[in-house]
Backbone bond lengths (Angstrom), bond angles and torsions (degrees), N, CA, C in turn:
res aa  C-N    CA-C-N  psi(-1)  N-CA   C-N-CA  omega(-1)  CA-C   N-CA-C  phi
1 M - - - 1.442 - - 1.512 109.81 -
2 S 1.283 115.78 128.31 1.460 119.65 177.99 1.518 108.82 -92.79
3 S 1.325 115.75 162.74 1.464 118.62 -176.53 1.524 111.09 -134.71
4 S 1.308 116.48 54.60 1.462 119.85 176.57 1.522 109.15 -89.91
5 P 1.336 116.96 160.84 1.465 120.55 -177.14 1.529 113.64 -60.55
6 G 1.307 118.72 -24.24 1.457 121.82 -178.05 1.512 114.44 -82.51
7 N 1.327 117.97 0.24 1.468 120.46 -176.92 1.522 113.07 -57.99
8 G 1.319 117.72 -40.20 1.464 120.75 179.73 1.511 111.37 -58.50
9 S 1.332 116.61 -42.93 1.462 120.81 178.29 1.518 110.87 -67.18
10 D 1.335 116.26 -41.33 1.463 120.19 179.07 1.521 110.91 -61.78
11 V 1.325 116.44 -45.28 1.466 120.93 179.79 1.524 109.83 -63.38
12 S 1.328 117.49 -43.11 1.468 121.06 179.28 1.522 111.45 -61.13
13 L 1.321 116.52 -43.04 1.473 119.82 179.14 1.525 111.46 -66.61
14 L 1.323 117.46 -39.72 1.467 120.40 177.60 1.523 110.52 -63.96
15 L 1.327 117.12 -42.29 1.466 120.39 178.80 1.526 111.42 -66.51
16 L 1.331 116.89 -35.58 1.467 120.57 175.48 1.529 110.47 -63.95
17 A 1.321 116.32 -45.52 1.469 120.23 179.13 1.532 110.59 -63.37
18 L 1.338 117.57 -40.58 1.463 121.00 177.74 1.529 110.90 -65.39
19 T 1.328 117.01 -36.77 1.468 120.70 176.98 1.525 110.61 -64.03
20 C 1.319 116.82 -41.88 1.472 121.05 176.78 1.528 110.50 -62.65
21 N 1.325 116.70 -42.95 1.467 120.17 178.23 1.527 110.76 -62.50
22 A 1.341 116.79 -40.33 1.463 120.49 178.74 1.528 110.24 -61.71
23 A 1.330 116.95 -40.81 1.464 120.62 178.58 1.529 110.99 -63.87
24 I 1.321 116.39 -42.33 1.467 120.60 178.72 1.526 110.21 -64.56
25 M 1.320 116.77 -41.14 1.464 120.70 179.48 1.524 110.91 -64.62
26 K 1.326 117.21 -37.54 1.464 120.70 178.95 1.521 111.18 -68.72
27 L 1.323 117.35 -31.69 1.462 119.94 176.18 1.526 110.84 -63.54
28 G 1.302 115.06 -38.90 1.458 120.04 179.21 1.518 112.37 86.39
29 P 1.333 116.22 166.29 1.463 120.77 -175.01 1.527 113.74 -66.68
30 T 1.338 118.31 -26.08 1.468 118.98 -178.69 1.520 112.07 -73.95
31 K 1.325 117.52 -27.71 1.471 120.74 179.61 1.527 112.77 -86.78
32 V 1.337 116.69 -20.74 1.460 120.74 178.97 1.516 107.24 -91.94
33 S 1.309 116.52 124.17 1.465 120.43 -170.96 1.528 114.52 -74.46
34 C 1.315 117.88 -11.70 1.464 120.12 -177.61 1.533 109.88 -118.07
35 P 1.330 118.08 101.95 1.470 121.06 -178.07 1.534 113.18 -59.43
36 Q 1.328 118.03 -34.81 1.461 120.39 179.43 1.525 110.50 -64.49
37 F 1.321 116.37 -40.58 1.455 120.64 178.03 1.526 110.20 -63.34
38 F 1.329 116.89 -47.91 1.462 120.19 -178.53 1.530 111.23 -62.07
39 S 1.316 116.99 -36.23 1.467 119.94 -178.96 1.526 112.07 -67.88
40 M 1.328 117.59 -20.69 1.464 121.72 179.90 1.529 112.58 -87.94
41 I 1.328 118.32 -14.41 1.466 122.01 -174.04 1.523 112.09 -58.96
42 S 1.309 117.75 -41.51 1.461 120.69 -179.39 1.528 111.04 -61.62
43 D 1.319 116.59 -44.50 1.468 120.81 179.01 1.527 111.15 -65.58
44 I 1.311 116.32 -42.16 1.467 120.82 179.14 1.528 109.87 -63.69
45 T 1.318 116.85 -41.56 1.463 121.33 178.92 1.528 110.15 -60.70
46 G 1.322 117.15 -43.68 1.459 121.20 177.63 1.520 112.21 -60.96
47 R 1.314 116.49 -42.51 1.471 120.05 178.89 1.523 111.39 -65.13
48 L 1.332 116.38 -40.73 1.463 119.81 178.32 1.524 111.22 -64.49
49 M 1.335 116.80 -39.31 1.461 119.78 177.86 1.529 110.84 -65.93
50 D 1.335 117.08 -39.04 1.470 120.35 175.70 1.523 110.75 -59.77
51 M 1.329 116.36 -43.17 1.459 120.38 178.99 1.528 110.54 -64.58
52 L 1.330 116.77 -38.86 1.458 120.73 -178.43 1.523 111.41 -62.34
53 V 1.340 117.61 -42.44 1.473 119.18 -179.30 1.525 111.78 -73.81
54 D 1.316 117.29 -8.27 1.463 119.26 170.64 1.530 110.97 -74.95
55 F 1.333 116.60 -22.99 1.465 121.35 -177.15 1.522 113.81 -102.40
56 I 1.314 117.24 -33.21 1.463 120.38 -177.00 1.530 109.31 -131.53
57 P 1.338 117.68 157.68 1.467 120.15 179.17 1.528 111.47 -61.34
58 V 1.312 115.91 152.37 1.465 121.39 -176.61 1.528 111.01 -59.61
59 R 1.321 117.72 -34.45 1.474 120.81 178.62 1.532 110.23 -61.04
60 Q 1.322 116.30 -47.01 1.461 120.95 -179.96 1.524 110.24 -67.07
61 A 1.319 116.90 -39.69 1.466 120.64 178.03 1.525 110.31 -61.70
62 Y 1.335 116.55 -43.56 1.470 120.52 179.69 1.522 110.76 -57.78
63 H 1.328 116.94 -49.03 1.463 119.92 -177.43 1.530 111.24 -65.08
64 S 1.325 117.92 -37.99 1.467 120.67 177.81 1.526 110.46 -66.14
65 I 1.305 116.74 -44.32 1.459 121.33 -178.32 1.527 110.39 -69.85
66 K 1.315 116.98 -36.48 1.465 121.11 176.39 1.523 109.48 -62.28
67 H 1.323 116.63 -41.94 1.471 121.79 178.97 1.533 110.94 -61.98
68 I 1.306 117.01 -36.10 1.469 122.10 179.06 1.533 110.70 -69.80
69 G 1.321 116.54 -28.08 1.458 119.94 -178.84 1.519 113.36 108.88
70 L 1.339 116.57 17.70 1.463 120.99 -178.25 1.535 112.01 -114.01
71 R 1.338 116.51 32.48 1.464 120.43 -178.00 1.522 111.47 -58.73
72 R 1.317 116.52 -47.72 1.461 119.82 -178.46 1.526 111.03 -61.90
73 E 1.310 117.13 -42.88 1.461 121.15 179.36 1.525 111.00 -63.30
74 F 1.337 116.30 -38.32 1.465 120.70 177.03 1.526 109.92 -61.07
75 L 1.326 116.71 -47.56 1.461 120.95 -178.07 1.524 111.50 -65.85
76 V 1.323 116.72 -39.86 1.470 119.83 177.91 1.523 110.11 -65.16
77 H 1.317 116.76 -42.85 1.466 120.92 -176.87 1.526 112.33 -69.57
78 F 1.334 116.83 -45.86 1.454 120.23 -175.43 1.527 113.93 -95.49
79 G 1.318 117.59 -3.52 1.462 120.89 179.34 1.518 113.65 -54.22
80 P 1.338 118.68 -49.48 1.465 118.79 178.66 1.529 112.85 -60.93
81 R 1.309 117.22 -35.50 1.465 121.46 177.87 1.523 109.88 -64.52
82 A 1.338 116.10 -42.27 1.458 120.29 179.26 1.520 110.98 -67.49
83 A 1.320 117.05 -42.55 1.460 121.00 -178.11 1.523 111.44 -64.53
84 A 1.318 116.93 -35.07 1.461 121.03 -178.81 1.525 112.21 -88.93
85 C 1.338 116.58 -4.07 1.477 121.98 -176.57 1.519 110.88 51.85
86 R 1.327 115.61 42.58 1.456 120.42 178.30 1.520 108.79 -89.73
87 V 1.293 116.18 99.03 1.459 121.07 176.51 1.515 107.70 -113.97
88 Q 1.316 115.67 140.13 1.454 119.53 -169.86 1.517 113.82 -117.48
89 N 1.322 117.68 14.94 1.460 117.57 -178.37 1.522 110.38 -142.00
90 D 1.316 116.16 -178.29 1.457 121.32 -177.21 1.523 113.03 -69.36
91 C 1.315 117.32 -16.56 1.464 120.75 -179.65 1.519 110.75 -90.92
92 G 1.325 117.72 25.10 1.453 122.67 -175.86 1.506 114.05 -55.86
93 S 1.321 117.41 -46.28 1.470 118.86 -178.76 1.520 110.58 -66.34
94 E 1.322 117.54 -35.31 1.468 121.16 177.19 1.530 109.91 -62.62
95 E 1.313 116.59 -40.29 1.465 120.24 179.82 1.526 110.85 -68.56
96 V 1.322 117.23 -41.60 1.464 120.51 178.46 1.527 109.68 -60.95
97 I 1.321 117.02 -43.31 1.472 121.13 177.99 1.525 110.23 -61.92
98 F 1.344 117.19 -41.38 1.458 120.65 177.44 1.523 110.72 -57.67
99 W 1.347 117.06 -48.40 1.470 120.21 -177.46 1.519 111.06 -64.71
100 I 1.321 117.38 -40.98 1.473 120.00 179.33 1.522 109.94 -62.70
101 N 1.321 117.25 -45.80 1.466 120.66 178.99 1.522 111.84 -63.07
102 L 1.325 116.56 -40.55 1.465 120.36 -179.87 1.528 110.85 -65.22
103 V 1.324 116.88 -45.17 1.466 120.53 178.53 1.525 109.75 -62.40
104 Q 1.319 116.43 -41.83 1.468 120.49 179.12 1.531 110.48 -60.96
105 K 1.329 117.80 -44.99 1.466 121.04 179.36 1.527 111.16 -63.93
106 Q 1.334 116.17 -43.28 1.465 119.60 -179.38 1.519 111.13 -65.24
107 L 1.327 116.99 -41.22 1.460 121.04 178.45 1.526 110.07 -66.01
108 Q 1.333 117.08 -40.53 1.461 121.24 177.34 1.526 110.60 -59.52
109 R 1.326 116.93 -45.80 1.467 120.75 179.09 1.524 111.07 -63.09
110 A 1.322 116.27 -41.37 1.470 120.02 -179.83 1.523 110.54 -65.35
111 I 1.321 117.20 -42.17 1.473 120.87 178.28 1.523 109.67 -63.53
112 D 1.331 117.06 -44.48 1.461 120.30 177.71 1.527 110.80 -61.21
113 R 1.318 116.20 -44.34 1.458 121.21 -178.79 1.529 111.22 -63.55
114 E 1.302 116.55 -39.00 1.464 120.99 -178.46 1.523 112.31 -85.62
115 R 1.329 117.74 -1.50 1.472 123.90 179.51 1.533 111.65 50.93
116 M 1.334 113.51 52.98 1.457 119.84 -175.57 1.523 113.33 -93.93
117 W 1.329 118.88 -4.83 1.463 120.32 -173.43 1.525 112.26 -56.25
118 S 1.321 117.91 -38.95 1.463 120.19 -176.31 1.530 112.09 -66.20
119 R 1.327 117.51 -22.98 1.465 120.80 -179.55 1.527 112.70 -90.06
120 L 1.324 118.50 -9.26 1.458 121.86 -176.66 1.532 109.81 -92.70
121 T 1.327 116.08 88.88 1.463 119.58 -176.94 1.520 112.74 -116.01
122 T 1.325 118.39 -35.43 1.466 121.41 -179.48 1.513 109.09 -123.60
123 S 1.334 115.21 165.47 1.465 118.18 179.45 1.531 110.66 -63.32
124 E 1.348 117.39 -32.62 1.472 119.24 177.69 1.525 110.81 -67.06
125 S 1.338 117.01 -42.57 1.461 118.92 179.93 1.519 111.04 -69.17
126 I 1.338 117.22 -31.86 1.463 120.13 176.21 1.521 109.77 -64.12
127 E 1.346 116.74 -45.45 1.465 120.11 179.74 1.517 110.98 -63.02
128 V 1.342 117.75 -46.09 1.466 121.51 -179.84 1.519 110.01 -63.46
129 S 1.343 117.81 -44.96 1.457 121.14 -179.61 1.516 111.72 -65.21
130 A 1.323 117.44 -39.82 1.464 120.62 178.60 1.519 110.38 -64.24
131 N 1.324 116.80 -43.43 1.472 119.55 178.13 1.520 110.84 -65.52
132 D 1.352 118.15 -40.37 1.463 121.37 177.13 1.519 110.85 -62.93
133 L 1.336 116.17 -43.30 1.452 120.68 179.96 1.522 110.51 -61.94
134 C 1.330 116.84 -45.98 1.463 119.99 179.43 1.526 111.05 -64.85
135 A 1.319 117.26 -34.69 1.469 119.56 177.00 1.523 109.42 -65.45
136 N 1.350 116.51 -41.45 1.464 119.68 177.61 1.518 111.94 -65.96
137 L 1.330 116.92 -29.81 1.462 121.19 179.09 1.528 111.64 -90.79
138 E 1.331 116.38 6.95 1.460 123.69 178.41 1.524 112.46 66.53
139 Y 1.316 116.71 35.71 1.446 121.47 173.58 1.514 107.57 -112.27
140 N 1.312 116.81 152.45 1.456 120.58 178.08 1.519 108.01 -124.37
141 W 1.305 116.71 85.24 1.450 121.59 -178.38 1.509 109.43 -113.08
142 D 1.298 116.92 146.08 1.456 122.40 177.01 1.524 108.08 -102.78
143 F 1.320 117.10 107.90 1.452 121.50 -176.94 1.519 112.74 -87.87
144 S 1.319 117.77 -1.74 1.463 119.53 -177.37 1.524 112.68 -66.11
145 S 1.335 117.69 -22.84 1.460 120.32 -178.83 1.526 112.77 -89.44
146 F 1.340 117.59 -7.14 1.454 120.60 -179.42 1.523 110.41 -87.40
147 Q 1.319 114.68 144.92 1.458 120.13 176.62 1.530 107.48 -82.56
148 V 1.310 116.70 130.95 1.450 121.33 179.50 1.525 108.22 -82.32
149 V 1.323 115.29 125.73 1.452 121.72 180.00 1.521 107.41 -114.35
150 P 1.344 118.10 128.43 1.472 119.69 179.79 1.521 110.59 -60.71
151 I 1.318 115.66 142.38 1.458 120.89 178.13 1.513 109.57 -128.90
152 N 1.326 116.37 146.16 1.459 121.57 175.89 1.507 108.96 -87.60
153 L 1.300 116.88 153.04 1.462 120.55 177.99 1.502 112.61 -69.34
154 D 1.328 117.69 -17.10 1.463 119.76 178.42 1.517 111.31 -87.48
155 H 1.346 116.95 10.10 1.471 124.04 173.49 1.523 113.75 68.76
156 T 1.316 118.84 23.04 1.455 120.72 173.63 1.516 108.25 -102.72
157 Q 1.306 116.63 155.42 1.463 120.57 -178.95 1.513 110.80 -75.90
158 V 1.328 115.21 147.16 1.458 121.04 178.14 1.503 108.87 -86.93
């Protein structure tokens, strides 16, 4: 991340461009008269997001992009980076913590949505349920290497 005086303007312009891309994506390919242009929007959005995280921390970029309406695109684009723990700057541990917290929140929401709490009684059932949940969400994660930490139903840490 660079820290020149023009960063605020750069970030604002990147967010404006991402907002325009979000609007084009919401219109869809049938409303955009040029299919070649529409097919490039996803790639352009990814490049703009890469540029944005060069100026601001990934946590701040996520919240800005989520506000624009491109949360899914952010997760698809940066998912491989998060999975590989590839961080390229001094704020690496901060980024790793961000990804862990985000995954934890998303998994918590999915468990709540699927009403799985009643089935989570033992560490074996937690592992099986987590793998089943990820399979239903089209993820392929191996939970056998994770340490199982007891959780309260009121969502506070033990």
